[in-house]
C-alpha positions as CSV (number, residue, x, y, z in Angstrom):
1,M,-0.2,-0.2,-0.1
2,S,0.7,3.7,-0.4
3,L,0.2,6.7,1.6
4,S,-1.4,9.8,-0.4
5,V,1.1,12.4,-0.4
6,R,-0.1,15.8,0.2
7,P,1.0,19.2,-1.9
8,Q,3.6,20.7,0.4
9,R,6.0,23.7,-0.5
10,R,9.9,22.6,-0.8
11,V,12.7,24.0,1.1
12,L,15.4,24.7,-1.5
13,V,18.5,23.8,-1.3
14,T,21.6,23.3,-3.7
15,K,22.9,20.9,-5.2
16,I,25.7,18.8,-4.0
17,N,27.9,17.0,-6.6
18,R,28.2,13.6,-5.3
19,S,28.4,10.4,-7.6
20,Q,26.4,8.2,-5.3
21,S,24.6,9.1,-2.6
22,F,21.9,11.5,-2.8
23,A,22.0,15.4,-3.9
24,G,19.6,16.7,-2.0
25,V,16.6,18.3,-3.4
26,N,17.0,21.2,-5.9
27,S,13.3,22.4,-6.9
28,S,10.7,23.9,-4.3
29,A,7.8,23.3,-6.8
30,D,4.8,21.7,-5.5
31,R,4.4,18.2,-5.7
32,P,1.0,16.3,-7.1
33,F,-0.5,13.5,-4.9
34,R,1.2,10.2,-5.7
35,N,0.2,6.5,-5.1
36,L,3.6,5.2,-4.1
37,S,4.0,0.7,-4.9
38,P,5.1,-1.0,-1.3
39,F,8.4,-2.3,-0.9
40,T,10.9,-3.9,2.1
41,P,14.3,-3.0,2.2
42,T,17.1,-4.8,4.1
43,V,17.2,-3.3,8.2
44,S,18.8,-4.3,10.9
45,R,18.6,-2.1,14.2
46,K,20.8,-1.7,17.2
47,T,20.2,-4.1,20.3
48,G,17.8,-2.3,23.0
49,S,15.6,-1.0,20.8
50,R,12.3,-0.6,22.3
51,V,9.0,0.5,21.5
52,S,9.0,4.4,21.8
53,R,6.3,6.3,23.3
54,M,7.2,10.3,23.4
55,F,3.7,11.6,23.7
56,S,3.6,15.3,24.1
57,M,-0.1,15.2,24.5
58,S,-2.6,13.5,26.8
59,H,-4.4,10.7,26.0
60,K,-7.5,13.2,25.3
61,S,-6.5,16.5,23.3
62,P,-8.1,20.0,24.6
63,P,-11.5,20.1,21.9
64,P,-10.8,22.1,18.9
65,K,-12.2,25.4,18.9
66,V,-13.9,24.8,15.1
67,P,-15.5,21.9,14.2
68,Q,-14.4,20.0,10.8
69,P,-17.6,18.3,9.6
70,N,-16.3,17.8,6.1
71,R,-13.1,16.2,7.6
72,L,-15.1,14.1,10.0
73,D,-17.5,12.6,7.8
74,E,-14.1,10.9,5.7
75,V,-12.5,9.9,8.7
76,Y,-15.5,8.5,10.0
77,E,-16.1,6.5,6.8
78,A,-12.8,5.1,7.1
79,L,-13.4,4.2,10.3
80,K,-16.4,2.1,9.4
81,K,-14.1,0.7,6.1
82,G,-11.4,-0.6,9.1
83,L,-13.8,-1.9,11.9
84,T,-16.0,-3.6,9.3
85,A,-12.5,-5.1,8.0
86,Y,-12.0,-6.4,11.7
87,L,-14.9,-8.0,12.1
88,E,-15.0,-9.7,9.0
89,V,-11.4,-11.3,9.7
90,H,-12.0,-12.6,13.1
91,Q,-15.4,-14.1,12.0
92,L,-13.5,-15.8,9.1
93,E,-11.2,-17.0,12.0
94,L,-13.9,-18.1,14.4
95,E,-15.3,-20.0,11.7
96,K,-12.4,-21.9,11.1
97,L,-12.0,-22.6,14.3
98,S,-15.4,-23.6,15.1
99,T,-15.0,-26.0,12.0
100,Q,-11.9,-27.4,12.9
101,I,-13.3,-27.9,16.2
102,R,-16.3,-30.1,14.5
103,E,-14.0,-32.4,12.5
104,S,-11.9,-33.4,15.3
105,K,-14.2,-34.0,18.2
106,R,-14.0,-37.7,17.5
107,N,-10.2,-38.2,16.6
108,S,-8.9,-35.2,19.0
109,R,-7.8,-35.5,22.6
110,L,-9.4,-33.7,25.4
111,G,-5.8,-31.0,25.8
112,F,-6.2,-29.8,22.2
113,L,-10.0,-29.7,22.0
114,Y,-9.9,-27.6,25.3
115,D,-7.2,-25.2,24.0
116,L,-9.3,-24.6,20.5
117,D,-12.3,-24.2,22.9
118,K,-10.3,-21.1,25.0
119,Q,-9.1,-19.6,21.2
120,V,-13.0,-19.7,20.3
121,K,-14.4,-18.1,23.6
122,S,-10.9,-15.4,23.5
123,I,-12.1,-14.3,19.4
124,E,-15.7,-14.5,21.0
125,R,-15.2,-12.0,23.3
126,F,-13.2,-10.1,21.4
127,L,-15.9,-9.3,18.2
128,R,-18.5,-8.9,21.8
129,R,-16.2,-5.8,22.3
130,L,-15.6,-4.9,18.9
131,E,-19.3,-4.7,17.9
132,F,-20.1,-2.4,21.2
133,H,-17.3,0.1,20.0
134,A,-18.6,-0.3,16.5
135,S,-22.4,1.0,18.0
136,K,-20.6,3.4,20.2
137,I,-18.9,5.3,17.2
138,D,-22.6,5.0,15.1
139,E,-24.2,7.0,18.4
140,L,-21.6,9.7,18.7
141,Y,-21.9,10.5,14.9
142,E,-25.3,10.5,15.0
143,A,-25.2,13.1,17.7
144,Y,-22.2,15.0,16.1
145,C,-25.1,15.0,12.5
146,I,-28.0,16.2,14.9
147,Q,-26.1,19.2,16.2
148,R,-24.6,19.9,12.9
149,R,-27.8,20.1,11.6
150,L,-29.1,22.5,14.5
151,R,-26.4,24.7,14.4
152,D,-26.8,25.1,10.3
153,G,-30.3,26.3,11.6
154,A,-29.3,28.8,13.7
155,H,-26.9,29.8,11.3
156,N,-29.1,30.3,9.2
157,M,-31.7,32.2,11.3
158,V,-28.8,34.7,12.4
159,K,-28.0,35.3,8.8
160,A,-31.8,36.2,7.9
161,Y,-32.4,38.2,11.5
162,S,-29.0,40.3,10.7
163,T,-29.9,41.2,6.6
164,G,-33.5,42.2,8.2
165,S,-34.3,45.3,9.8
166,P,-33.1,45.0,13.7
167,G,-35.3,47.7,14.9
168,S,-37.6,45.6,16.7
169,R,-37.1,44.4,20.8
170,E,-38.1,40.9,19.0
171,A,-36.0,40.7,16.3
172,R,-33.1,41.9,18.3
173,E,-34.1,39.2,21.8
174,S,-34.1,36.6,18.3
175,L,-31.4,37.5,17.1
176,A,-29.2,37.0,20.4
177,E,-31.2,33.9,21.1
178,A,-30.4,32.3,18.0
179,S,-26.3,33.6,18.4
180,K,-26.6,31.8,21.6
181,G,-27.9,28.6,19.8
182,Y,-25.0,28.6,17.2
183,K,-22.4,29.0,19.7
184,E,-23.3,26.4,21.9
185,Y,-24.2,23.9,18.9
186,T,-20.5,24.7,18.2
187,E,-19.7,24.0,21.1
188,N,-21.4,20.6,21.4
189,M,-19.8,19.8,17.9
190,C,-16.2,20.3,19.0
191,L,-16.9,18.2,22.4
192,L,-18.5,15.4,20.2
193,E,-15.9,15.6,17.9
194,N,-13.0,15.5,20.4
195,E,-14.9,12.3,21.7
196,L,-15.2,10.5,18.8
197,E,-11.0,11.4,18.1
198,S,-10.4,9.4,21.0
199,Q,-12.0,6.2,19.9
200,L,-9.9,6.1,16.9
201,G,-7.7,3.5,18.7
202,E,-3.6,3.4,17.9
203,F,-1.2,3.3,14.9
204,H,1.6,1.1,15.8
205,I,4.4,2.4,12.9
206,R,7.3,0.3,12.9
207,M,10.6,1.6,10.8
208,K,11.7,-0.7,7.6
209,G,14.3,1.9,6.3
210,L,15.1,4.0,3.5
211,A,15.6,2.4,-0.4
212,G,17.2,5.0,-2.8
213,F,17.9,3.0,-5.9
214,A,21.2,3.6,-5.8
215,R,21.1,6.5,-4.0
216,L,22.4,5.3,-0.5
217,C,25.9,3.9,0.0
218,A,27.9,3.3,3.2
219,G,28.6,5.9,5.7
220,D,25.9,7.9,5.1
221,Q,24.0,9.2,7.9
222,Y,19.8,10.2,7.8
223,E,17.4,12.0,10.6
224,I,13.9,11.3,10.3
225,F,11.6,13.5,12.1
226,M,7.8,12.9,12.0
227,K,5.2,15.0,13.8
228,Y,1.5,13.9,14.3
229,G,-0.5,16.4,15.9
230,R,1.4,17.5,19.1
231,Q,2.7,13.8,18.7
232,R,6.7,13.6,17.9
233,W,8.9,10.9,16.7
234,K,12.4,11.7,15.7
235,L,15.5,8.7,14.6
236,R,18.7,8.4,13.4
237,G,20.1,5.8,10.9
238,R,23.0,4.9,9.6
239,I,24.1,2.8,6.0
240,E,26.3,-0.2,6.2
241,V,28.1,-2.5,4.4
242,N,26.0,-4.6,2.1
243,S,23.0,-2.2,2.5
244,K,22.9,-2.8,5.9
245,Q,20.6,0.0,7.9
246,V,21.3,0.8,11.5
247,W,18.4,3.0,13.3
248,D,18.6,3.9,17.1
249,S,14.7,3.6,17.8
250,E,12.6,0.8,16.4
251,E,8.6,1.7,17.2
252,M,6.3,4.0,17.6
253,V,2.4,3.9,18.6
254,F,0.8,7.5,17.4
255,L,-3.1,7.9,18.3
256,P,-5.3,9.0,15.5
257,L,-6.2,12.6,14.8
258,V,-9.0,13.7,12.7
259,T,-7.8,16.9,11.5
260,E,-3.9,16.6,11.4
261,F,-1.9,14.7,8.7
262,L,1.4,13.1,9.2
263,S,4.6,14.8,8.2
264,I,8.1,13.1,7.8
265,K,11.2,14.9,7.8
266,V,14.0,13.4,6.3
267,T,17.7,14.8,6.8
268,E,21.1,13.9,5.3
269,L,23.2,14.4,8.1
270,K,27.1,15.3,6.4
271,S,28.9,17.2,9.1
272,L,28.6,19.2,12.4
273,A,26.8,22.3,10.6
274,N,26.4,21.0,6.9
275,H,22.7,19.0,7.0
276,V,21.0,18.5,3.7
277,V,17.3,18.4,4.0
278,V,16.0,15.4,1.4
279,G,12.5,16.0,2.1
280,N,9.3,17.1,4.2
281,V,5.9,16.1,2.9
282,S,2.9,15.3,4.5
283,C,0.7,12.1,4.6
284,E,-2.9,11.4,4.5
285,T,-3.1,8.9,7.2
286,K,-7.3,7.7,6.7
287,D,-6.3,4.9,5.1
288,L,-4.5,3.3,7.6
289,F,-7.5,2.3,9.4
290,A,-6.8,-1.7,8.4
291,A,-7.4,-5.2,10.1
292,L,-3.9,-6.2,9.3
293,P,-0.4,-5.0,9.1
294,Q,0.3,-3.2,6.1
295,V,3.8,-2.1,4.6
296,V,3.3,1.9,3.0
297,A,5.8,3.6,1.1
298,V,6.0,7.1,0.8
299,D,8.2,9.4,-1.7
300,I,10.6,11.7,0.0
301,N,11.9,13.4,-2.7
302,D,10.2,15.0,-6.0
303,L,12.0,12.6,-8.5
304,G,11.1,9.4,-6.2
305,T,14.5,8.1,-6.1
306,L,14.4,7.9,-1.8
307,K,11.2,6.0,-0.6
308,L,11.2,5.7,3.2
309,S,9.0,1.9,4.2
310,L,7.3,1.9,7.4
311,E,5.2,-0.9,8.6
312,V,1.6,0.1,10.2
313,T,-0.5,-2.0,12.4
314,W,-4.0,-0.5,13.6
315,N,-5.4,-1.4,17.2
316,P,-9.3,-0.2,17.4
317,F,-8.6,0.0,20.6
318,D,-6.3,2.3,22.9
319,K,-5.4,-1.0,25.6
320,D,-2.2,-3.4,24.9
321,D,-3.9,-6.0,26.7
322,Q,-6.9,-6.4,23.9
323,P,-6.2,-8.8,21.5
324,S,-5.8,-7.5,17.9
325,A,-6.0,-9.3,14.1
326,A,-2.1,-9.3,13.5
327,S,-1.8,-11.7,17.4
328,T,-5.0,-13.6,16.6
329,V,-4.8,-14.5,12.8
330,N,-1.6,-14.2,11.5
331,K,0.6,-15.9,13.5
332,T,0.6,-19.4,14.1
333,S,-1.1,-20.8,17.1
334,T,0.4,-23.4,19.4
335,V,-3.3,-25.6,18.1
336,N,-1.9,-25.8,15.2
337,K,1.0,-27.6,16.4
338,R,-0.2,-29.7,18.3
339,F,-2.8,-30.8,15.7
340,S,0.2,-32.1,13.9
341,T,2.0,-33.5,16.5
342,Y,-1.8,-35.6,18.0
343,N,-1.8,-36.7,14.3
344,Q,1.0,-38.3,14.0
345,S,0.1,-41.2,16.2
346,P,-3.5,-42.7,16.2
347,P,-5.2,-40.6,19.2
348,D,-7.1,-43.7,20.6
349,T,-3.3,-44.6,21.6
350,P,-2.6,-43.3,25.4
351,S,0.9,-42.0,26.0
352,L,3.5,-43.5,28.5
353,R,2.5,-40.6,30.8
354,E,-1.1,-41.2,30.0
355,Q,-0.5,-45.6,30.8
356,A,1.9,-44.5,33.9
357,F,-1.2,-42.3,35.7
358,Y,-4.0,-45.4,34.8
359,V,-2.3,-47.5,36.4
360,S,-1.7,-45.6,39.5
361,V,-5.7,-44.6,39.6
362,H,-5.7,-48.6,39.4
363,Q,-3.7,-49.3,42.3
364,A,-5.1,-46.9,44.5
365,G,-8.7,-47.9,43.7
366,L,-7.5,-51.9,44.9
367,L,-5.7,-50.6,47.7
368,R,-8.9,-48.5,48.7
369,R,-11.2,-51.6,48.0
370,H,-9.3,-53.7,51.0
371,G,-8.9,-51.0,53.4
372,Q,-5.2,-50.4,53.2
373,W,-4.8,-47.2,51.8
């Protein structure tokens, strides 16, 4: 997948004569929207790197002063598609496990069926929570639409009373009442917009690396600065031999925002006082509401010779203890491993441990029967 790049004015830098490494940006013209193809460069990271949570804002940001209804409509549609995809993925996994239980009830051991049943119940709980979350978002959006219609009506009333003759006392009182209602509905829209924003979950972003198509060489150092509202992420990397890349940070968690866009700035570190801005782009984030992890590619420069690859995983909830599609569906479960192990021998043949257990139980029963226990 690719991230849509929004038009943005570029920084003008001088061209540097270099045969192998990137030479910088030499144009300040507006760049058009691009659709990029995904890629996965080879990246290695320093040991000890961990998930960064450098939030300079609270979980709930202050409500905006001016609502953005058109933008909220776009984010809501993308969010609903992502939640629907989440439900479909886990429904398929639930059907797969249910079929596996029905097929293996006669020929499998109790431990295997118990693990399958635990997985089924876990997915069922997650589906119920996901459905409740989707209904809560629908209720918030419906309340937002009601306040928007009331605000539009109050705006029309203010406009009508303002164009008429405000000489009478009744007209002035009606104008004041309409202005008060318009302000109240605007505040309600801002509060609902902020509440809906707090229900967007989390974006887990993993650094995959840079790809320069013969523009990267050993020894190059880059700094990547990402800005998403009040949230920041700065990381530095170095190009080593064999096209390996070492970065000082591995992951970042961003809280999705309604009106903000993800800004990415890439700088090549030449010396202490000589840094070259490779590119500065602003990307759309509403396309990141997806059920499965996705690798996105971003054009950093105008020519597209330098790209940034990121792996983005969306979690519809903002708690780490909740299962996600990546952990529930993509990873091979221990149940499947046990299933292949159990099929190697006849299911009715007890193991040596089970035989010893049955013998001990039988001997204990005999001793209890003869009064020697």
